[in-house]
A tleap script that builds the chain and sets N, CA, C and O, in Angstrom:
source leaprc.protein.ff14SB
mol = sequence {
  NMET TYR ARG GLU ARG TRP HIE MET THR ILE
  PRO GLY GLY GLU SER TRP ASP GLU VAL GLU
  ARG LEU SER GLY GLU LEU ASN THR LEU ALA
  ALA SER ARG GLY TRP ALA GLN ASP THR LEU
  TRP THR ARG THR THR GLY PRO ILE GLY GLU
  VAL ILE LEU GLU SER ASP PHE PRO ASP LEU
  ALA THR TYR GLU LYS GLU TRP ALA ALA TYR
  ASN ALA ASP PRO GLU TRP LEU LYS LEU THR
  ARG GLN MET ILE ASP LEU ARG THR GLU GLY
  THR THR LEU TYR ASN GLU LEU LEU GLU THR
  CVAL
}
set mol.1.N position { -7.303 -2.627 17.237 }
set mol.1.CA position { -7.240 -2.386 15.786 }
set mol.1.C position { -5.887 -2.131 15.530 }
set mol.1.O position { -5.154 -1.582 16.353 }
set mol.2.N position { -5.488 -2.549 14.305 }
set mol.2.CA position { -3.971 -2.515 13.651 }
set mol.2.C position { -4.363 -1.609 12.450 }
set mol.2.O position { -5.380 -1.763 11.773 }
set mol.3.N position { -3.357 -0.576 12.264 }
set mol.3.CA position { -3.317 0.129 10.984 }
set mol.3.C position { -1.878 -0.052 10.509 }
set mol.3.O position { -0.836 0.129 11.138 }
set mol.4.N position { -2.074 -0.471 9.187 }
set mol.4.CA position { -0.524 -0.466 8.610 }
set mol.4.C position { -0.468 0.619 7.470 }
set mol.4.O position { -1.430 0.874 6.746 }
set mol.5.N position { 0.717 1.206 7.392 }
set mol.5.CA position { 1.081 2.292 6.566 }
set mol.5.C position { 2.236 1.875 5.830 }
set mol.5.O position { 3.269 1.430 6.330 }
set mol.6.N position { 1.974 2.064 4.478 }
set mol.6.CA position { 3.336 1.899 3.442 }
set mol.6.C position { 3.670 3.318 3.108 }
set mol.6.O position { 2.769 4.129 2.895 }
set mol.7.N position { 4.946 3.650 3.054 }
set mol.7.CA position { 5.309 5.136 2.502 }
set mol.7.C position { 6.138 4.659 1.400 }
set mol.7.O position { 6.818 3.636 1.486 }
set mol.8.N position { 6.087 5.341 0.447 }
set mol.8.CA position { 7.198 5.642 -0.528 }
set mol.8.C position { 6.979 6.985 -1.263 }
set mol.8.O position { 5.949 7.657 -1.231 }
set mol.9.N position { 8.247 7.292 -2.005 }
set mol.9.CA position { 8.256 8.523 -2.708 }
set mol.9.C position { 8.377 8.009 -4.090 }
set mol.9.O position { 9.052 7.043 -4.448 }
set mol.10.N position { 7.521 8.897 -4.936 }
set mol.10.CA position { 7.388 8.648 -6.278 }
set mol.10.C position { 7.751 10.059 -7.011 }
set mol.10.O position { 7.683 11.110 -6.374 }
set mol.11.N position { 8.134 10.030 -8.357 }
set mol.11.CA position { 8.223 11.082 -9.072 }
set mol.11.C position { 7.150 11.667 -9.393 }
set mol.11.O position { 6.128 11.014 -9.185 }
set mol.12.N position { 7.005 12.909 -9.929 }
set mol.12.CA position { 5.712 13.475 -10.444 }
set mol.12.C position { 5.271 13.005 -11.672 }
set mol.12.O position { 5.838 12.043 -12.191 }
set mol.13.N position { 4.202 13.636 -12.280 }
set mol.13.CA position { 3.715 13.339 -13.569 }
set mol.13.C position { 3.163 12.090 -13.724 }
set mol.13.O position { 2.389 11.838 -12.800 }
set mol.14.N position { 3.265 11.192 -14.553 }
set mol.14.CA position { 2.723 10.015 -14.965 }
set mol.14.C position { 2.809 8.935 -13.945 }
set mol.14.O position { 2.041 7.974 -13.907 }
set mol.15.N position { 3.848 9.164 -13.073 }
set mol.15.CA position { 3.832 8.189 -11.879 }
set mol.15.C position { 2.739 8.105 -10.953 }
set mol.15.O position { 2.340 7.081 -10.399 }
set mol.16.N position { 2.226 9.432 -10.814 }
set mol.16.CA position { 0.943 9.538 -9.789 }
set mol.16.C position { -0.257 8.758 -10.333 }
set mol.16.O position { -0.955 8.017 -9.641 }
set mol.17.N position { -0.438 9.008 -11.710 }
set mol.17.CA position { -1.490 8.450 -12.377 }
set mol.17.C position { -1.600 6.916 -12.195 }
set mol.17.O position { -2.637 6.300 -11.952 }
set mol.18.N position { -0.382 6.413 -12.350 }
set mol.18.CA position { 0.052 4.996 -12.344 }
set mol.18.C position { -0.045 4.376 -10.973 }
set mol.18.O position { -0.503 3.236 -10.893 }
set mol.19.N position { 0.346 5.018 -9.878 }
set mol.19.CA position { 0.144 4.644 -8.447 }
set mol.19.C position { -1.445 4.693 -8.211 }
set mol.19.O position { -1.993 3.721 -7.690 }
set mol.20.N position { -2.125 5.734 -8.563 }
set mol.20.CA position { -3.539 5.660 -8.381 }
set mol.20.C position { -4.222 4.548 -9.057 }
set mol.20.O position { -5.147 3.991 -8.465 }
set mol.21.N position { -3.790 4.074 -10.501 }
set mol.21.CA position { -4.426 3.035 -11.087 }
set mol.21.C position { -4.065 1.789 -10.305 }
set mol.21.O position { -4.952 0.988 -10.011 }
set mol.22.N position { -2.970 1.613 -9.999 }
set mol.22.CA position { -2.390 0.229 -9.286 }
set mol.22.C position { -3.161 0.158 -7.862 }
set mol.22.O position { -3.511 -0.929 -7.402 }
set mol.23.N position { -3.389 1.315 -7.229 }
set mol.23.CA position { -4.118 1.129 -5.990 }
set mol.23.C position { -5.403 0.755 -6.079 }
set mol.23.O position { -5.920 0.024 -5.235 }
set mol.24.N position { -6.113 1.283 -7.241 }
set mol.24.CA position { -7.371 0.949 -7.566 }
set mol.24.C position { -7.468 -0.586 -7.720 }
set mol.24.O position { -8.292 -1.218 -7.059 }
set mol.25.N position { -6.642 -1.176 -8.578 }
set mol.25.CA position { -6.403 -2.605 -9.057 }
set mol.25.C position { -6.229 -3.520 -7.699 }
set mol.25.O position { -6.762 -4.622 -7.566 }
set mol.26.N position { -5.605 -3.043 -6.959 }
set mol.26.CA position { -5.125 -3.836 -5.673 }
set mol.26.C position { -6.389 -3.787 -4.842 }
set mol.26.O position { -6.659 -4.825 -4.238 }
set mol.27.N position { -7.236 -2.724 -4.703 }
set mol.27.CA position { -8.290 -2.630 -3.920 }
set mol.27.C position { -9.529 -3.564 -4.449 }
set mol.27.O position { -10.339 -4.086 -3.682 }
set mol.28.N position { -9.554 -3.691 -5.818 }
set mol.28.CA position { -10.550 -4.532 -6.558 }
set mol.28.C position { -10.174 -5.883 -6.165 }
set mol.28.O position { -11.036 -6.663 -5.761 }
set mol.29.N position { -8.866 -6.238 -6.259 }
set mol.29.CA position { -8.358 -7.413 -5.970 }
set mol.29.C position { -8.601 -7.912 -4.404 }
set mol.29.O position { -9.002 -9.043 -4.125 }
set mol.30.N position { -8.359 -7.106 -3.639 }
set mol.30.CA position { -8.466 -7.237 -2.242 }
set mol.30.C position { -9.920 -7.466 -1.747 }
set mol.30.O position { -10.203 -8.224 -0.819 }
set mol.31.N position { -10.771 -6.769 -2.428 }
set mol.31.CA position { -12.264 -6.712 -2.262 }
set mol.31.C position { -12.705 -8.242 -2.630 }
set mol.31.O position { -13.355 -8.906 -1.823 }
set mol.32.N position { -12.323 -8.740 -3.858 }
set mol.32.CA position { -12.545 -10.095 -4.165 }
set mol.32.C position { -12.133 -11.073 -3.374 }
set mol.32.O position { -12.675 -12.175 -3.295 }
set mol.33.N position { -11.173 -10.713 -2.769 }
set mol.33.CA position { -10.563 -11.983 -1.739 }
set mol.33.C position { -11.011 -11.821 -0.286 }
set mol.33.O position { -10.773 -12.645 0.597 }
set mol.34.N position { -11.734 -10.590 -0.114 }
set mol.34.CA position { -12.293 -10.688 1.285 }
set mol.34.C position { -11.120 -9.838 2.158 }
set mol.34.O position { -11.183 -9.944 3.383 }
set mol.35.N position { -10.213 -9.126 1.661 }
set mol.35.CA position { -8.987 -8.659 2.525 }
set mol.35.C position { -9.236 -7.110 2.559 }
set mol.35.O position { -9.947 -6.551 1.724 }
set mol.36.N position { -8.612 -6.468 3.567 }
set mol.36.CA position { -8.777 -5.105 3.780 }
set mol.36.C position { -8.234 -4.359 2.675 }
set mol.36.O position { -7.279 -4.781 2.023 }
set mol.37.N position { -8.826 -3.236 2.436 }
set mol.37.CA position { -8.611 -2.233 1.373 }
set mol.37.C position { -7.878 -1.232 1.788 }
set mol.37.O position { -8.062 -0.838 2.939 }
set mol.38.N position { -7.003 -0.667 1.057 }
set mol.38.CA position { -6.119 0.529 1.115 }
set mol.38.C position { -6.801 1.925 0.848 }
set mol.38.O position { -7.680 2.074 0.000 }
set mol.39.N position { -6.347 2.864 1.597 }
set mol.39.CA position { -6.606 4.321 1.407 }
set mol.39.C position { -5.282 4.831 0.913 }
set mol.39.O position { -4.246 4.611 1.539 }
set mol.40.N position { -5.315 5.529 -0.236 }
set mol.40.CA position { -4.244 6.193 -0.759 }
set mol.40.C position { -4.146 7.796 -0.291 }
set mol.40.O position { -5.013 8.649 -0.479 }
set mol.41.N position { -2.996 7.955 0.297 }
set mol.41.CA position { -2.826 9.503 0.902 }
set mol.41.C position { -1.686 9.949 0.290 }
set mol.41.O position { -0.892 9.210 -0.293 }
set mol.42.N position { -1.565 11.298 0.419 }
set mol.42.CA position { -0.421 12.117 0.089 }
set mol.42.C position { -0.299 13.154 1.048 }
set mol.42.O position { -1.365 13.467 1.578 }
set mol.43.N position { 0.727 13.782 1.420 }
set mol.43.CA position { 0.861 14.776 2.421 }
set mol.43.C position { 0.363 16.178 1.737 }
set mol.43.O position { 0.544 16.451 0.550 }
set mol.44.N position { -0.215 16.914 2.570 }
set mol.44.CA position { -0.729 18.340 2.216 }
set mol.44.C position { 0.578 19.249 2.198 }
set mol.44.O position { 0.929 19.978 1.271 }
set mol.45.N position { 1.209 19.059 3.382 }
set mol.45.CA position { 2.600 19.725 3.502 }
set mol.45.C position { 3.621 18.521 4.152 }
set mol.45.O position { 3.223 17.584 4.843 }
set mol.46.N position { 4.726 18.723 3.845 }
set mol.46.CA position { 5.936 18.041 4.042 }
set mol.46.C position { 6.492 17.459 2.725 }
set mol.46.O position { 6.317 17.957 1.613 }
set mol.47.N position { 7.248 16.236 3.027 }
set mol.47.CA position { 8.143 15.728 1.788 }
set mol.47.C position { 7.248 15.631 0.544 }
set mol.47.O position { 6.133 15.114 0.611 }
set mol.48.N position { 7.752 16.133 -0.591 }
set mol.48.CA position { 6.963 16.279 -1.663 }
set mol.48.C position { 7.114 14.811 -2.633 }
set mol.48.O position { 8.211 14.341 -2.936 }
set mol.49.N position { 6.157 14.374 -2.928 }
set mol.49.CA position { 6.120 13.150 -3.650 }
set mol.49.C position { 5.808 11.972 -2.874 }
set mol.49.O position { 5.721 10.878 -3.433 }
set mol.50.N position { 5.609 12.125 -1.462 }
set mol.50.CA position { 5.386 10.856 -0.787 }
set mol.50.C position { 3.913 10.410 -0.742 }
set mol.50.O position { 2.981 11.162 -0.460 }
set mol.51.N position { 3.812 9.181 -1.031 }
set mol.51.CA position { 2.278 8.663 -1.003 }
set mol.51.C position { 2.319 7.629 0.200 }
set mol.51.O position { 3.323 7.052 0.620 }
set mol.52.N position { 1.023 7.518 0.665 }
set mol.52.CA position { 0.894 6.564 1.877 }
set mol.52.C position { -0.184 5.738 1.582 }
set mol.52.O position { -1.220 6.278 1.196 }
set mol.53.N position { -0.123 4.287 1.713 }
set mol.53.CA position { -1.099 3.404 1.523 }
set mol.53.C position { -1.322 2.940 2.981 }
set mol.53.O position { -0.423 2.470 3.679 }
set mol.54.N position { -2.674 3.124 3.401 }
set mol.54.CA position { -3.030 2.689 4.742 }
set mol.54.C position { -4.131 1.836 4.667 }
set mol.54.O position { -4.965 2.005 3.777 }
set mol.55.N position { -4.256 0.831 5.591 }
set mol.55.CA position { -5.084 -0.157 5.844 }
set mol.55.C position { -5.526 -0.512 7.192 }
set mol.55.O position { -4.659 -0.390 8.058 }
set mol.56.N position { -6.676 -0.923 7.569 }
set mol.56.CA position { -6.917 -1.336 8.878 }
set mol.56.C position { -7.256 -2.730 8.878 }
set mol.56.O position { -7.772 -3.337 7.939 }
set mol.57.N position { -6.890 -3.253 10.139 }
set mol.57.CA position { -7.188 -4.578 10.484 }
set mol.57.C position { -7.953 -4.778 11.849 }
set mol.57.O position { -7.607 -4.028 12.761 }
set mol.58.N position { -8.810 -5.568 12.068 }
set mol.58.CA position { -9.355 -5.616 13.385 }
set mol.58.C position { -8.747 -6.091 14.494 }
set mol.58.O position { -9.005 -5.758 15.650 }
set mol.59.N position { -7.777 -7.028 14.063 }
set mol.59.CA position { -6.694 -7.610 15.210 }
set mol.59.C position { -5.508 -8.152 14.529 }
set mol.59.O position { -5.524 -8.328 13.311 }
set mol.60.N position { -4.300 -8.472 15.377 }
set mol.60.CA position { -3.026 -8.858 14.688 }
set mol.60.C position { -3.230 -10.194 14.005 }
set mol.60.O position { -2.514 -10.475 13.044 }
set mol.61.N position { -4.156 -11.037 14.433 }
set mol.61.CA position { -4.216 -12.308 13.839 }
set mol.61.C position { -4.921 -12.205 12.269 }
set mol.61.O position { -4.695 -13.015 11.370 }
set mol.62.N position { -5.630 -11.271 12.187 }
set mol.62.CA position { -6.306 -10.907 10.889 }
set mol.62.C position { -5.152 -10.362 10.148 }
set mol.62.O position { -4.899 -10.930 9.086 }
set mol.63.N position { -4.413 -9.386 10.493 }
set mol.63.CA position { -3.251 -8.841 9.829 }
set mol.63.C position { -2.293 -9.816 9.299 }
set mol.63.O position { -1.885 -9.755 8.139 }
set mol.64.N position { -1.931 -10.710 10.133 }
set mol.64.CA position { -0.963 -11.865 9.902 }
set mol.64.C position { -1.480 -12.858 8.775 }
set mol.64.O position { -0.706 -13.361 7.961 }
set mol.65.N position { -2.886 -13.109 8.790 }
set mol.65.CA position { -3.345 -13.902 8.019 }
set mol.65.C position { -3.441 -13.342 6.489 }
set mol.65.O position { -3.152 -14.037 5.515 }
set mol.66.N position { -3.844 -12.115 6.418 }
set mol.66.CA position { -3.874 -11.394 5.217 }
set mol.66.C position { -2.523 -11.210 4.730 }
set mol.66.O position { -2.356 -11.451 3.534 }
set mol.67.N position { -1.486 -10.818 5.435 }
set mol.67.CA position { -0.107 -10.825 5.006 }
set mol.67.C position { 0.444 -12.074 4.400 }
set mol.67.O position { 1.190 -12.090 3.421 }
set mol.68.N position { 0.015 -13.134 5.064 }
set mol.68.CA position { 0.691 -14.419 4.378 }
set mol.68.C position { -0.299 -14.678 3.095 }
set mol.68.O position { 0.232 -15.212 2.121 }
set mol.69.N position { -1.607 -14.367 3.015 }
set mol.69.CA position { -2.352 -14.332 1.865 }
set mol.69.C position { -1.725 -13.544 0.665 }
set mol.69.O position { -1.621 -14.040 -0.457 }
set mol.70.N position { -1.380 -12.476 0.936 }
set mol.70.CA position { -0.816 -11.476 -0.071 }
set mol.70.C position { 0.449 -12.090 -0.691 }
set mol.70.O position { 0.604 -12.105 -1.913 }
set mol.71.N position { 1.246 -12.538 0.065 }
set mol.71.CA position { 2.444 -13.207 -0.431 }
set mol.71.C position { 2.451 -14.534 -1.074 }
set mol.71.O position { 3.430 -15.058 -1.604 }
set mol.72.N position { 1.293 -15.016 -0.980 }
set mol.72.CA position { 1.093 -16.426 -1.740 }
set mol.72.C position { 0.248 -15.880 -2.886 }
set mol.72.O position { -0.159 -16.832 -3.552 }
set mol.73.N position { -0.118 -14.856 -3.310 }
set mol.73.CA position { -0.985 -14.517 -4.499 }
set mol.73.C position { -0.228 -13.780 -5.461 }
set mol.73.O position { 0.208 -12.638 -5.317 }
set mol.74.N position { -0.081 -14.699 -6.679 }
set mol.74.CA position { 0.837 -14.109 -7.701 }
set mol.74.C position { 0.321 -12.829 -8.230 }
set mol.74.O position { 1.105 -11.913 -8.479 }
set mol.75.N position { -0.978 -12.710 -8.419 }
set mol.75.CA position { -1.525 -11.366 -8.867 }
set mol.75.C position { -1.196 -10.302 -8.088 }
set mol.75.O position { -0.704 -9.278 -8.562 }
set mol.76.N position { -1.462 -10.481 -6.750 }
set mol.76.CA position { -1.209 -9.296 -5.783 }
set mol.76.C position { 0.186 -8.981 -5.864 }
set mol.76.O position { 0.544 -7.805 -5.796 }
set mol.77.N position { 0.950 -9.849 -5.994 }
set mol.77.CA position { 2.567 -9.591 -5.989 }
set mol.77.C position { 3.016 -8.989 -7.248 }
set mol.77.O position { 3.905 -8.138 -7.239 }
set mol.78.N position { 2.458 -9.376 -8.319 }
set mol.78.CA position { 2.628 -8.701 -9.605 }
set mol.78.C position { 2.200 -7.233 -9.450 }
set mol.78.O position { 3.036 -6.424 -9.852 }
set mol.79.N position { 1.156 -6.775 -8.987 }
set mol.79.CA position { 0.608 -5.511 -9.002 }
set mol.79.C position { 1.524 -4.787 -7.949 }
set mol.79.O position { 2.017 -3.710 -8.284 }
set mol.80.N position { 1.758 -5.240 -6.839 }
set mol.80.CA position { 2.650 -4.565 -5.726 }
set mol.80.C position { 4.001 -4.305 -6.327 }
set mol.80.O position { 4.472 -3.184 -6.136 }
set mol.81.N position { 4.811 -5.320 -7.143 }
set mol.81.CA position { 5.854 -5.112 -7.741 }
set mol.81.C position { 5.911 -3.889 -8.767 }
set mol.81.O position { 6.889 -3.144 -8.833 }
set mol.82.N position { 4.829 -3.759 -9.522 }
set mol.82.CA position { 4.691 -2.607 -10.356 }
set mol.82.C position { 4.522 -1.342 -9.605 }
set mol.82.O position { 4.923 -0.294 -10.110 }
set mol.83.N position { 3.914 -1.357 -8.341 }
set mol.83.CA position { 3.890 -0.029 -7.757 }
set mol.83.C position { 5.275 0.273 -7.177 }
set mol.83.O position { 5.789 1.373 -7.379 }
set mol.84.N position { 5.842 -0.597 -6.521 }
set mol.84.CA position { 7.240 -0.311 -5.974 }
set mol.84.C position { 8.164 0.009 -6.995 }
set mol.84.O position { 9.095 0.757 -6.699 }
set mol.85.N position { 8.066 -0.435 -8.165 }
set mol.85.CA position { 9.119 -0.137 -9.121 }
set mol.85.C position { 8.767 1.445 -9.632 }
set mol.85.O position { 9.591 2.053 -10.315 }
set mol.86.N position { 7.726 1.938 -9.318 }
set mol.86.CA position { 7.471 3.304 -9.609 }
set mol.86.C position { 8.244 4.555 -8.707 }
set mol.86.O position { 8.280 5.759 -8.958 }
set mol.87.N position { 8.836 3.806 -7.579 }
set mol.87.CA position { 9.131 4.900 -6.633 }
set mol.87.C position { 10.681 5.502 -7.101 }
set mol.87.O position { 11.512 4.935 -7.809 }
set mol.88.N position { 10.758 6.754 -6.496 }
set mol.88.CA position { 11.885 7.485 -7.000 }
set mol.88.C position { 13.221 6.748 -6.733 }
set mol.88.O position { 13.486 6.252 -5.638 }
set mol.89.N position { 14.028 6.710 -7.783 }
set mol.89.CA position { 15.189 6.079 -7.668 }
set mol.89.C position { 16.093 6.517 -6.260 }
set mol.89.O position { 16.262 7.713 -6.026 }
set mol.90.N position { 16.558 5.654 -5.510 }
set mol.90.CA position { 17.359 6.095 -4.481 }
set mol.90.C position { 16.605 6.366 -3.162 }
set mol.90.O position { 17.198 6.655 -2.123 }
set mol.91.N position { 15.335 6.264 -3.256 }
set mol.91.CA position { 14.690 6.308 -1.948 }
set mol.91.C position { 13.937 5.038 -1.442 }
set mol.91.O position { 13.463 4.228 -2.239 }
set mol.92.N position { 13.849 4.902 -0.172 }
set mol.92.CA position { 13.303 3.768 0.562 }
set mol.92.C position { 11.667 3.591 0.495 }
set mol.92.O position { 10.873 4.532 0.486 }
set mol.93.N position { 11.384 2.440 0.458 }
set mol.93.CA position { 10.106 2.070 0.647 }
set mol.93.C position { 9.986 1.523 2.182 }
set mol.93.O position { 10.820 0.701 2.560 }
set mol.94.N position { 9.065 1.921 2.978 }
set mol.94.CA position { 9.081 1.386 4.384 }
set mol.94.C position { 7.494 1.507 4.758 }
set mol.94.O position { 6.667 2.270 4.259 }
set mol.95.N position { 7.305 0.488 5.827 }
set mol.95.CA position { 6.027 0.463 6.499 }
set mol.95.C position { 5.943 0.554 7.912 }
set mol.95.O position { 6.993 0.431 8.542 }
set mol.96.N position { 4.915 0.742 8.502 }
set mol.96.CA position { 4.723 0.734 10.080 }
set mol.96.C position { 3.480 0.051 10.430 }
set mol.96.O position { 2.582 -0.048 9.593 }
set mol.97.N position { 3.388 -0.333 11.380 }
set mol.97.CA position { 2.106 -1.027 12.011 }
set mol.97.C position { 1.970 -0.487 13.265 }
set mol.97.O position { 2.817 -0.514 14.158 }
set mol.98.N position { 0.561 0.147 13.313 }
set mol.98.CA position { 0.231 0.752 14.575 }
set mol.98.C position { -0.954 0.216 15.238 }
set mol.98.O position { -1.894 -0.324 14.654 }
set mol.99.N position { -0.854 0.390 16.428 }
set mol.99.CA position { -2.107 -0.420 17.216 }
set mol.99.C position { -2.834 0.669 18.083 }
set mol.99.O position { -2.230 1.682 18.435 }
set mol.100.N position { -4.051 0.455 18.395 }
set mol.100.CA position { -4.706 1.304 19.324 }
set mol.100.C position { -4.333 0.997 20.781 }
set mol.100.O position { -4.054 -0.152 21.122 }
set mol.101.N position { -4.329 2.134 21.724 }
set mol.101.CA position { -3.986 1.927 23.002 }
set mol.101.C position { -5.105 1.757 23.862 }
set mol.101.O position { -4.935 1.558 25.065 }
savepdb mol mol.pdb
quit
């Protein structure tokens, strides 16, 4: 199994609500396309304002196939760009891909 995590820091207030809304829209779109859906996380302790979007894939081939499909889907790219634009100025967005041992 593979697990992808996207990390980003957002300011407080309305940005949190917007990230939740966009995450829901992305999950609705993903479900309609048969893609993996994300779980939205935040830290209970640790860096303030960090959100993590996490999704699971059965194998690397599925991950790569869905990644290519995301990048070819204008609606997905539009929603993703809106979410990325919410990040706190001067912070980075990064992802990690984990695999089971």
